[in-house]
N, C-alpha and C positions, 0 to 999 in steps of 0.2 A: 503494500499499500504505499502510495506516495505520501511524503511528509511535507506538510505544509506550514510548519512552525515557522520557518525562516522567512516567509515570504510577505507577510502582512506588514513588516516594518524593518528597523535596523536590528542586525543581529550580529555577534561575534560567536563562533562555534569552534570549541577546543576539542580537536579529533583528527582522525584520518580524513583527509578530504575525499578519498575515494568511497569511504562509507558513506559519507554526508551526500556525495554527488549522486550515487545510486538510489539514494532514497528521495531526492528531488523530483518533482513531477515533470513531464516533458514540457519543452518550450515556456519557461518560466523566467528567463534571465534576459535583460536587455544587452548587457555589456559585460565581457569577461577580460579582466587583465590580470596576467600572472607573471610573476618573478620567481620561477623555481629554482630549486638547486640546479647547479651548471655541470655535474659531474667533474668537479675540480679536484678532487681526491685531497681535499683539505679539511681540517677543523677550523672553524671560525670562532675567535672568542668575542662574545657579546658582552660589551662593557657599556651598561646603560644604568640609568637612574640619576636622581638628583646629586649623587656624589661620585658618579662614574664608576661604580663598583663592578668589578668582574662577577659575572653571575652565571654564566652558562657558556658550554661549548656546543656550536652547532655543528652538525656532522654533514658533510657533503662527500662522504666515501661509501662505495657501492660494491657488492659482492653478489656474484651468482649464487643462488640457493634453491633448495627444494621447493619453496614458495614461488621463486621465480620461474622455475620450469613449469610448476602447476598452473601458474596465471597465464604463461604462454600457451600450454596446452589447452586451456579452456577458451581461449579466443576462437571466435568463428571464423570460417574461411571468409577471406576477402582481403581488401588491399591492405588493411592494416597489419595482418598476420604476414602477409606476404613482404611487406616493408620491414616488419621485424625480424623476418628471416634474413632478409637481405643485410640488416644491421649485424646479425650474428655471423653471418658469413665473411662480412668485411672486417669487423672488429674482433671477432672470436666468439665461438659458440656459448662460452661461459664466462665472458669477459665482464669486467665492471660496466662497460659502455652497453653491453647487452643486458644486463641488470637494469641499468638506468633507463633505457629505451623501452624496456616492458614496463616500468614502472610509469612513465610518462605516457606511452601510448594508451593504456587502458584508462588513464585519466582523461586525455584529450578527446577519446571517444565519449565519455560521459559529458564532458563539457559541450560538444557539439549536440548532444540529445537535449540539455537543459537551455540550449540557446534558442532565442525566439527567431523566426524567419527573418525579421528585421535586425538581428543582432551582430555584433561584431565581437572578434577576440584579438587581443593584442599579447603576444608571447614575447616576452623580454629575455634575452640570452646573450651569451658571450661565446668567443671562439672555441671553448672547451667542447660544446656538442651542437653548435648552431646548425652544421650540416646536417646531422642525423635528425635534429628537431625539424628542420624544414622538410625533410623526407616524410617524417611522421604527419605533419601539419598538411601535406599535399594528400597523404592517404586517408586522413581522417575527414578533412574539409573539402578536399578536391582542388586540384590545381586551379580550376575556373573560378574559385572564389578566393584565390590569392589576390590581394589588392596591391600591397607595397611592401617593401623591405626598407624600414626606417633604420636610419642611423643617428644615434645619440652620440655626439661628439662631446666625450668628457675627458678631453686631452689635458694632461698635466704631466710636465717632464720632471718633477719632483718626487720624492717619496720612494717608497719600496719598489714599485715597478719600474723606476727609472734605471734600476741596477742591471736590468736585463741586457744581455750582450746581443741586442737585436733591435729592430725597429720597436719603439716604444708604442705600446698598444694605447690608442686614444679613442676607442669608441666601443659601444655596445650595440647589438642589434636587436630590432623589434619587428617581428613578423606580425603584419596585420592581415587577418583574413576575416571573411564574412560567412555567415550561414547560407544566404541565399543571393547571389550576385544581382544586383539590380534592386533589391528590396531593403537594402540596409539602411538605416540612420545614419546620415553623415551631413555635418554642418563643416563647410570649408573655414579654415583658420587663416589669420592674415598677421604678418608682421606688424609691430607697432611702427609708426611714422616717427622717423628721426627728427631732431631739433631743426635741421636745416630745411627739411620739407615743411615743417609746419611754419616756419618763418616765412616762407614764400606765399603763404596765404596772408598777404599783409592788408586786406581791405576788410572794413566792416560795414554791413549794412545797418539799416535802422532798427532791425530786430537784435543786433549784436552778433550776427553771424559771421564768421570769418570766411573770406573766399578769395579767390584770384580770378584774373581775366586770360583766357586763352585766345589767341588769334588764329582763327581758321584759314586755310588755304584760299578760301573764296573772298576773303577780306572782311568777312563778319567777325563778331566777337562771341563768346560765350563764357557765362559765369559757372565756375566750379566752387562748390561750398566744400569747407573742410570736413565737415561731418561725412560728406559723400566719399572721402578717399578713405577706404578701409585699410590701405597699405598693399604690399605685395603678398600675393598668397604664398603660403608656407611650402617649402618643398619637403622632400623626404630626408634631408640632412639637417638635424637639429643642433645648432651650434650655440645657440644662446642660452643654454640651461646648464650652467656649471654643476659638476659633481662636488660632493662633500669634500673631496680631496684637494679641491681647489678653495672652496669656500665653505668654511665649515663654523664661522662665527655669527651666524645669523640667528642663532637661537632655535632653529628647526632642528638641527642635528641630536639625535638621542643616543649616539653611540651603537647603534644596531649595525652589524658589519655590512650588511647588503640593501641599507636604507637608500631609498632613492627620493630625490627632492619632490615636494608637493606639486610644484609648477609642472612637472613631467607628466605626473598624473591628471593634472586639471586640464592639459591640453588634450589628452586622450579622451577623457570624460565629456569635455565640452564638445569635441568633434563626433563623437559616435554615440551619444546618448541625449535624452531630453529631460528636463526637470520631472521628478517622481519616477523615473526608470530605476530598475534595480540593477547595481552595479555588483559583480561577484569577483573576489580575488581568492583563490582557493589557497594561495600560498602567502597569507597576509603579512606575516613578519611583524613588523612594529605598527602596521596600520596605515600606511601612506594612502593607499588608494581608498580605503574607508574615510580617511580624514577628508580626502579632496572630495569624494562623493558627497559627504555631508556639507561641505562648504558651498557646493554648487546645487544644492536642493535635490540630490538623488538618494535613494535608498541604497544600503550596502549590506552585502553578507561577506564578512571575512572569516576565513577558516584557516587555522594553523593548529599543527600538532603539539606545538610547545605550549605548556600553561604558562610558562613566563611570558612569552610573545604576547599571548592573548590578554595577559593581565597589563601589559604595557600599553596595548591597544586601547584596553578599557580606560586607563589613565588618561591616555592622550585625548581620546574622544570626549571624555568627560570633562576634561579641562577646557573644553570649548564653551561650557556652560549651557549651551542651549541643545546638547545632544545627549540622548540616553543611549548606552551602550550595554544591552542585555548581553550575557553570556550564557550559551547553551553548551552542555557538555555532549559531543556528539559521540558517545560511546554506548554500546549495546552490550548485554550480558553474553550474546552469542559470540562476540570476539574474544571474551575470556573463558568460556564454559569449556571444561578441561578437554573433552573429546576435540573441540575445535582447536584448542592449544596445542594439544599434542599433533593432531594431524598436520598442522603448519610447521611442525618441528621447532616450535619456539621454546621447548622445554629444555633445549641442549644450550648450554651456557655459550658454546661457541658458534651457534647459528645466528644468522643474520635475516632480518625482514625489513625490507626497503631501507638497507644500509644501518640499521639498528639492531644490535645484539638482542637475542630474545628476551632475556630476563630483563635487560634495559627496557625493552619495549613494554612490558607489563608495568615496571616499575614507574616508568616517566608518565604513562597514562593514568595510574593511580594518583601520582602526585597532582597531575592536572585536574582530576576529579575532585581532589581536596583543596585545590588552589595553593598547593604547596610547591617548593622548589625542588627538583630532582637533584640527587647527588650524582654529579658527572664522574665521580670517581667510584666506578662500580667494583673495582678490586680493592680489598682491605679496607672496606668503608665503615667498619666497626658495627655493622648492623643498622646504621643510618641510611635508609634508601632516599629519604626525603625529609625537607625541614619545612615546617609551617612557621612563618614569622608574623607574629601578631603585633597588634597595635601596642602602643606604650602603656605599661602598667604604672598607672599614677602612683600607686603605694611605692613602687621600687624605683620609679623614675628611669626605667629601661624597658626595651622591647621584650616581648615574649618569644621564646624559640621552642617549638616542640617537636622532638624527633620522631620520625615515622618509619617503622619498620614494615616491609611487605614480603608475604610469604605466598608463594605461587604453586605449592605442592599439591598433591592429592590430599583429600581429607583423611584423617584429621591433618591440617597443615600447620597447626601451630600446637606447641606444647609448652608445658611449665618451664623448661629451661629457656626457651624464647622468650618468655614474660620476664624470668629473672634478668636475662641478659639486657633487655631493653630498658628495664629499672635501673641496671648498672650504668647504661650510658647516659641516663638522665642524670644519675648522680654525678658521674664524670663531669659532664656539662657543668653542673652547678658548681663544682669543686674548681673549675677553671674559670669562674666568674661570668658564666653565661646564666641568663634567667631562664631555665626550663623547668617550670613547674608542672608541666603535663607531657604525656607521651600516648601515642597511638599505634596499636598493632593491627595491620589489616591482613586478613587471609583471604583465599581465593574463595572457599566455602564458609558457611557459617561455623565458627568455632564451638568446641564442646561446652556445655554450661557449666561445668567446674571453673573453667577459664574465665567466664564472664563473672562468676562469683569472686574468683580472685582478683580480678581488677576492680570490681566493686570494693573489696575489703581494703584496697590501697588508699581509701578516703578521697577527700574532695580538697580543692584549693579556691582561694578567693582572689580574682584577678579584677582591679578597677581599672576602667578605661573611660575615655572622655566620651565615647560613643555610647557605652551601655551603664555606665556606672559600675557599682560592685556586683559581680556576679560569681556564683558558686560553680566549678566545673570538677568533673571527676578528674583525679590525679593521673588515672590510666584508663584507656578505653580500648576495647577490641570488637571489631565488626569485620563483615566480609564485603567482598567486591559484588557478590551476588546480592547481598542484601541493599546495597547502595544502588546497583543498576536495576534490580527487579522490583524494589520496593521503595527506592526513594530515600533511604535512610542515610544520615551523615553524623560523623561524631560532632559533639557539642564543643564548638571552639571559639575562642574571643575573635573580634574583628581583625580581619588581615591588615598587616602594615603596608600601605600603598607603594611604598618605596622597595618592597620585597626584601631588600638586602641594606644593611647600614653598617658603617665602619669596616672593620676587619673580621666580621662575623664569619664570613664564607672560609677564610683561611683557617681559622679556629675549628670550624666544623670538620674540615677535611682530615684532620689529624686524629680525628676520634676513632 
């Protein structure tokens, strides 16, 4: 059954965009902009927040897995499957590029399905994979619906990229396709008039309108008003929008490693949508597309797998003052249910799903579900899989940090030793000067009743925040993914700290 939850207004969705896309109804989106991973084979450090604190590593590393093979095998016969077969022949049957192409191809097919006949799609990419992405776009949308290859000139000869012993890369590519050629929404864009041109309109009529006089070849004259000159029509090369490598002191830059300027997205949105239209960004990152859509009177649907990115988007949009940014967690119990979990080979620590190790896949999604920060250090994490950063405890004059442990084993997945270990982590954190009054244990299936009793026996703590005042919370809580996703249960937690991270807390947490 199609999911219409995201279509009535603005929404941010934390989850796998493929799962969200497959549940959207046909032809419901007016414009799609996506800036996906580029298969760069890199980790990107995301350093954002009001103090520029390093808070997450973003993966752009791919590997062919059992799930990659299964996803390819499930594709119906047709041009997309043939194109992916070509990618595998060219790049290697089980190469990282092949895994990336399968990942992207499946999602592009869903994007075409949800796009209206009048809709357009803009795919932002760089040289790592743009040749393969162009092949996939032709396969999915048809080469007859290719409209333009746009070049965003973000040239900058300084910084890290200037060290390359090569021509310095100075642009990104944006592929512009439509659903049905001839039916697309498009408003031609024009470059602003320069000061010299404006000065040439040196006459003013009785109504205060500026104009100039042209002499026609037949000896007559004609009046041209300044407001009638829209400027030169924009070409496919955009060199007037500097990247943050060149200009980063405007107050717009949030520290997100793949962030694009709002002006870039405003240009796309103004050209290919109308006020009130729905703009979809399935790899929304820090929310530039959603921000631009809101500023131009469009609805937005932003999707990202990272709970941190979604929280950053929410803060960014709510800072506008007139924009509400509801967050929906696009996760289902079917994604976690053990048979599905096992079938997808995610239960093996060295397996990878869409570039993310199997256990990390589950832990990061649970963190997003709880609005917590996943631990990027999966080995030797001391049992801390995520951390919830609460608002300032007025009584202690410091923020609350809640360690979260996630157990994704068959039932019973949690035992008393696990609970004792989590309490030990909580004690260690407090001994090291961190304020950790609570802890949360999350299992895949509902835990045995004796463990709920044990958690209740740990007592309660009082946390006083400006948002809620003095509230009693359980010192330890235990619940399951099944209970959260099937029955809507959540642990009782204080308000989240909107900054996510403060001071050097992350460094202290990593050594636990």
